C-alpha positions as CSV (number, residue, x, y, z in Angstrom):
1,M,56.1,-11.8,-17.3
2,V,53.4,-13.3,-15.2
3,T,54.2,-16.4,-13.1
4,Q,52.7,-19.6,-14.4
5,F,51.0,-21.9,-11.9
6,H,50.0,-25.6,-12.3
7,V,47.0,-27.7,-11.2
8,G,47.7,-28.9,-7.7
9,D,49.7,-25.8,-6.6
10,H,48.8,-24.4,-3.2
11,V,48.4,-20.6,-3.5
12,R,47.3,-17.6,-1.5
13,W,45.3,-14.5,-2.6
14,N,43.7,-11.4,-1.1
15,S,40.0,-11.1,-1.1
16,E,37.4,-8.8,0.6
17,A,37.4,-11.4,3.4
18,G,41.2,-11.2,3.9
19,H,43.9,-13.5,2.7
20,L,42.7,-16.9,1.6
21,E,44.5,-20.1,0.6
22,G,43.5,-22.9,-1.7
23,V,44.6,-25.4,-4.4
24,I,44.4,-24.8,-8.1
25,V,42.0,-27.2,-9.7
26,K,41.9,-26.0,-13.3
27,K,43.8,-23.6,-15.6
28,H,41.8,-21.7,-18.2
29,T,43.5,-20.3,-21.3
30,H,40.4,-19.2,-23.2
31,D,37.5,-16.9,-22.0
32,V,35.3,-18.8,-19.6
33,D,31.9,-18.0,-17.9
34,C,31.8,-18.4,-14.1
35,K,29.1,-17.3,-11.7
36,G,27.5,-15.1,-14.4
37,Y,30.7,-13.3,-15.4
38,T,33.0,-13.8,-18.3
39,H,36.6,-14.2,-17.2
40,H,39.0,-13.1,-20.0
41,C,42.1,-15.1,-20.3
42,S,44.6,-16.4,-22.9
43,P,47.5,-18.8,-23.1
44,D,49.8,-16.0,-22.2
45,D,47.6,-14.7,-19.4
46,P,45.5,-17.6,-18.0
47,Q,43.0,-17.6,-15.1
48,Y,43.1,-20.2,-12.4
49,E,40.2,-21.9,-10.8
50,I,41.0,-22.3,-7.1
51,K,39.2,-24.3,-4.4
52,S,39.4,-22.5,-1.1
53,D,40.9,-24.5,1.8
54,R,38.6,-22.8,4.3
55,T,35.2,-22.7,2.6
56,G,35.5,-25.1,-0.4
57,H,34.2,-22.4,-2.7
58,I,35.7,-21.9,-6.2
59,A,37.4,-18.6,-7.0
60,M,38.9,-17.4,-10.3
61,H,42.0,-15.3,-10.4
62,K,44.8,-14.4,-12.8
63,G,48.4,-15.4,-11.9
64,R,49.4,-11.8,-10.8
65,A,46.9,-12.0,-7.9
66,L,48.3,-15.3,-6.6
67,T,51.3,-16.2,-4.5
68,K,52.6,-19.8,-4.4
69,L,52.9,-21.3,-1.0
């Protein structure tokens, strides 16, 4: 089972720029469009909107790509 995270959790993920850290600002449980791409998610496999600590940009990732800090 995939780990569930909550709004406000501080997490880390790997990107093409290396490991980044940020705070979850929203949890999506239904498909959502972001930056021209449809992110597929469900209540059992949500996607998380994360604000990067370093850049302030918003990223979207599933829980399996995140590590809680």
